[in-house]
C-alpha positions as CSV (number, residue, x, y, z in Angstrom):
1,X,-31.0,-5.2,-24.7
2,X,-27.4,-4.3,-26.1
3,X,-27.5,-0.9,-28.1
4,X,-24.4,0.6,-30.0
5,X,-24.1,4.1,-31.2
6,X,-21.4,4.9,-34.2
7,X,-20.0,8.4,-34.1
8,X,-19.7,10.5,-36.8
9,X,-16.0,10.7,-37.4
10,X,-13.8,8.8,-39.9
11,X,-12.7,6.3,-37.4
12,X,-15.8,5.1,-36.2
13,X,-16.5,3.9,-39.6
14,X,-14.1,0.8,-39.4
15,X,-14.0,1.1,-35.5
16,X,-16.6,1.4,-32.9
17,X,-15.6,1.5,-29.2
18,X,-18.9,2.3,-28.0
19,X,-21.2,-0.1,-26.6
20,X,-24.2,0.0,-24.0
21,X,-26.3,-2.6,-21.9
22,X,-29.9,-1.8,-20.8
23,X,-30.8,-3.6,-17.9
24,X,-34.4,-3.2,-15.9
25,X,-33.1,-4.3,-12.5
26,X,-32.9,-1.3,-9.4
27,X,-30.0,-3.5,-7.2
28,X,-28.1,-3.5,-10.2
29,X,-28.4,-0.1,-11.6
30,X,-27.0,0.8,-7.8
31,X,-24.1,-1.6,-7.8
32,X,-23.1,0.1,-11.3
33,X,-23.4,3.5,-10.1
34,X,-21.3,2.6,-6.8
35,X,-18.8,1.5,-9.0
36,X,-18.9,4.4,-11.4
37,X,-18.7,6.6,-8.4
38,X,-15.7,4.8,-6.6
39,X,-13.5,4.6,-10.0
40,X,-14.0,8.5,-10.3
41,X,-12.4,9.3,-6.6
42,X,-9.4,11.7,-6.7
43,X,-7.2,8.5,-4.9
44,X,-8.7,6.1,-8.1
45,X,-8.2,8.3,-10.9
46,X,-6.3,11.4,-12.5
47,X,-7.4,14.6,-14.0
48,X,-5.3,15.8,-16.8
49,X,-4.8,19.8,-16.8
50,X,-2.7,22.0,-18.6
51,X,0.1,23.8,-16.4
52,X,1.3,27.5,-16.9
53,X,3.5,26.4,-19.7
54,X,0.4,24.2,-21.4
55,X,2.1,20.9,-21.1
56,X,-0.4,18.4,-19.6
57,X,0.0,17.4,-16.1
58,X,-1.9,14.4,-14.4
59,X,-3.2,14.9,-11.0
60,X,-4.2,12.4,-8.0
61,X,-4.2,12.0,-4.5
62,X,-2.0,9.9,-2.7
63,X,-2.7,9.2,1.1
64,X,-4.9,12.5,1.2
65,X,-2.2,14.8,-0.5
66,X,-2.5,15.9,-3.9
67,X,0.5,14.4,-6.6
68,X,1.3,16.1,-9.9
69,X,3.0,13.8,-12.8
70,X,4.5,15.8,-15.4
71,X,4.5,12.4,-17.5
72,X,2.0,10.2,-18.2
73,X,1.5,8.1,-14.8
74,X,1.9,3.9,-14.7
75,X,3.8,4.1,-18.4
76,X,7.3,3.3,-19.2
77,X,9.7,5.1,-20.7
78,X,9.7,3.1,-23.9
79,X,5.5,3.6,-23.9
80,X,6.2,7.1,-23.9
81,X,8.9,7.1,-26.6
82,X,6.6,5.0,-29.2
83,X,3.5,7.6,-28.0
84,X,5.9,10.4,-29.1
85,X,7.3,8.9,-32.1
86,X,3.4,7.5,-33.5
87,X,2.5,11.4,-32.6
88,X,5.0,12.5,-35.3
89,X,2.9,10.3,-38.1
90,X,0.7,12.1,-40.3
91,X,-3.0,10.2,-39.2
92,X,-4.6,13.5,-37.6
93,X,-7.5,12.9,-39.9
94,X,-8.1,9.4,-38.7
95,X,-8.6,11.0,-35.3
């Protein structure tokens, strides 16, 4: 069984990015849970926080040590530049 949901925001009228899958299988459920738990471990993910200046920082772990990024990790200068240009467009009502 596949289920979909639509959020009550303007974007969801045209773009639905949510989907779910229901399978009655304890074995598969355990595999999915293990996969999801691994994905949120500090060395496999980023926590996004505000620093003391109210700027975003991305926090992860590398070799057991906390690492903080002040630019979005795993992005190029041009990706960040384009993102900042897009931020200036008047599309807030679309979010």
